[in-house]
C-alpha positions as CSV (number, residue, x, y, z in Angstrom):
1,M,-4.9,14.5,-20.2
2,N,-5.5,11.3,-22.3
3,R,-2.6,9.7,-20.6
4,L,-4.6,10.3,-17.0
5,Y,-7.5,8.7,-18.8
6,K,-5.8,5.8,-19.6
7,T,-4.0,5.0,-16.5
8,A,-7.7,5.2,-15.3
9,L,-9.1,2.6,-17.5
10,I,-5.6,0.4,-16.6
11,S,-5.1,0.7,-13.3
12,S,-9.0,0.5,-12.0
13,P,-9.3,-3.2,-12.6
14,I,-5.9,-3.6,-11.1
15,L,-6.7,-1.7,-7.7
16,A,-10.0,-3.6,-7.9
17,L,-8.7,-7.0,-8.0
18,Y,-6.0,-5.4,-5.0
19,G,-9.4,-5.2,-2.9
20,V,-10.9,-8.5,-4.0
21,M,-8.3,-10.4,-3.2
22,P,-8.2,-10.9,1.0
23,L,-12.0,-11.4,0.7
24,Y,-11.3,-14.6,-1.8
25,A,-8.4,-15.7,0.1
26,L,-10.6,-15.4,3.5
27,N,-13.5,-17.1,1.2
28,F,-15.8,-14.4,3.0
29,F,-17.7,-14.9,-0.4
30,P,-18.5,-17.1,-2.9
31,I,-17.3,-16.5,-6.6
32,S,-20.2,-15.2,-8.1
33,K,-20.2,-12.2,-5.6
34,L,-16.8,-11.8,-5.9
35,I,-17.1,-11.2,-9.4
36,N,-19.8,-8.8,-8.7
37,L,-17.6,-6.9,-6.4
38,F,-14.8,-6.9,-8.4
39,A,-17.1,-5.3,-11.0
40,A,-18.3,-2.7,-8.3
41,L,-15.2,-1.8,-7.4
42,S,-13.4,-1.5,-10.8
43,I,-16.1,1.2,-11.5
44,F,-15.9,3.1,-8.2
45,T,-12.4,3.2,-8.5
46,F,-12.6,4.5,-12.0
47,I,-15.1,7.3,-10.6
48,G,-12.4,7.8,-7.7
49,W,-10.0,8.2,-11.0
50,I,-12.8,10.9,-12.8
51,I,-13.0,12.9,-9.3
52,N,-9.5,13.2,-9.3
53,I,-8.9,14.1,-12.8
54,Y,-12.0,16.7,-12.4
55,V,-10.4,18.3,-9.1
56,L,-6.8,18.7,-11.1
57,K,-8.7,20.3,-13.7
58,I,-10.7,23.0,-11.5
59,T,-7.4,23.5,-9.0
60,E,-4.8,23.6,-12.1
61,N,-3.2,27.1,-10.5
62,K,-4.4,26.5,-6.8
63,K,-2.1,25.3,-4.2
64,L,-1.5,21.8,-3.9
65,I,-3.4,21.2,-0.5
66,V,-6.4,22.8,-2.1
67,R,-6.0,20.1,-4.6
68,Y,-5.8,17.3,-2.0
69,I,-8.6,18.2,0.4
70,L,-10.6,18.9,-2.6
71,S,-10.0,15.1,-4.3
72,Y,-10.3,13.6,-0.1
73,G,-13.4,15.8,0.2
74,L,-15.5,14.3,-2.5
75,T,-13.9,11.2,-2.8
76,F,-14.9,10.4,0.4
77,I,-18.6,12.0,0.5
78,F,-19.0,9.5,-3.0
79,H,-18.0,6.8,-1.4
80,F,-19.7,7.2,1.9
81,I,-22.8,7.8,0.3
82,T,-22.5,4.2,-1.9
83,A,-21.2,2.3,1.2
84,I,-24.8,3.6,2.8
85,L,-27.0,3.0,0.1
86,G,-24.9,-0.1,-1.0
87,R,-25.5,-1.5,2.4
88,Y,-29.5,-0.7,2.7
89,L,-30.4,-1.0,-0.9
90,S,-28.2,-3.6,-2.7
91,P,-29.7,-7.3,-1.9
92,L,-26.4,-8.6,-2.5
93,S,-25.0,-6.8,0.7
94,E,-24.7,-9.3,3.5
95,P,-22.7,-8.5,6.6
96,L,-19.2,-9.8,7.0
97,P,-18.8,-12.9,9.4
98,L,-18.1,-11.3,12.9
99,S,-19.0,-7.8,12.0
100,S,-20.7,-4.9,12.7
101,N,-22.8,-2.4,10.6
102,F,-20.5,0.2,11.4
103,N,-17.6,-1.7,9.8
104,I,-19.4,-2.5,6.9
105,I,-19.3,1.1,6.7
106,I,-16.0,1.9,7.7
107,Y,-14.2,-0.5,5.9
108,P,-15.2,0.7,2.4
109,I,-14.2,4.3,3.5
110,L,-10.9,3.6,4.6
111,T,-10.6,1.4,1.4
112,M,-11.2,4.5,-0.7
113,F,-8.5,6.6,1.6
114,A,-6.1,3.7,0.4
115,Y,-7.2,4.2,-3.3
116,N,-7.5,7.5,-3.5
117,T,-4.0,7.8,-2.2
118,V,-2.5,5.4,-4.6
119,I,-4.6,7.2,-7.3
120,V,-3.3,10.6,-6.0
121,I,0.1,9.6,-6.3
122,L,-0.1,7.9,-9.9
123,C,-1.9,11.8,-10.7
124,N,1.5,13.2,-9.6
125,L,3.9,11.0,-11.2
126,I,2.0,11.6,-14.6
127,I,2.0,15.5,-14.2
128,A,5.5,15.2,-13.5
129,E,6.4,13.2,-16.1
130,N,4.7,15.5,-18.6
131,K,6.3,18.7,-17.0
132,K,9.7,17.1,-17.5
133,N,8.9,16.2,-21.2
134,N,7.8,20.2,-21.6
135,V,10.9,21.2,-20.0
136,E,12.8,18.9,-21.8
137,L,11.1,19.9,-25.3
138,E,11.6,23.6,-24.5
139,M,15.2,23.0,-23.5
140,Q,15.9,21.7,-26.7
141,K,14.2,24.1,-28.8
142,L,16.7,26.6,-26.8
143,M,19.7,24.7,-27.7
144,V,18.5,24.9,-31.2
145,N,17.8,28.1,-31.1
146,N,21.3,28.8,-29.8
147,L,23.2,26.9,-32.3
148,E,21.4,29.1,-34.9
149,A,22.5,32.3,-33.2
150,E,26.2,30.9,-32.8
151,K,25.9,30.1,-36.7
152,Q,24.8,33.3,-37.7
153,I,27.2,34.9,-35.5
154,L,30.0,32.9,-37.1
155,K,28.8,34.0,-40.7
156,Q,28.7,37.4,-40.0
157,Q,32.2,37.4,-39.0
158,L,33.2,35.6,-42.0
159,Q,31.5,37.8,-44.4
160,P,33.5,40.8,-43.9
161,H,36.7,38.9,-44.7
162,F,35.4,37.8,-48.0
163,L,34.5,41.2,-49.0
């Protein structure tokens, strides 16, 4: 699990940068608001990671589909609430040019699905790598045990000849 937290800390700002770059390229906001948006997206992405790590812990022995449903469901609820609260409570949130209130709520939710998909894929990769490492370690232990057993058999075969 430590590796998941480290990956969350590293990838959250990278994903946030990915989310802010189109707004920077299209000059929707001044750079000061983009920095604030980058910070907020980094925090939201990290919270998305925490949600997914929590879901991994509680669905450890359950089917994969349960994990995915919980992951997307909890992340959707979190981002839907923050999109609505951010739209109506934040003094920084101004409508994007040529956009409606509907798009202001839908865009963050669609972005959340993209971010959550990347997070789920990274979680699956980390879990698969951990399982692979555990299997390789177990295989090495079995090989050592096998060699020790062969050594014992050879010792037993040699001892009667010298008696």
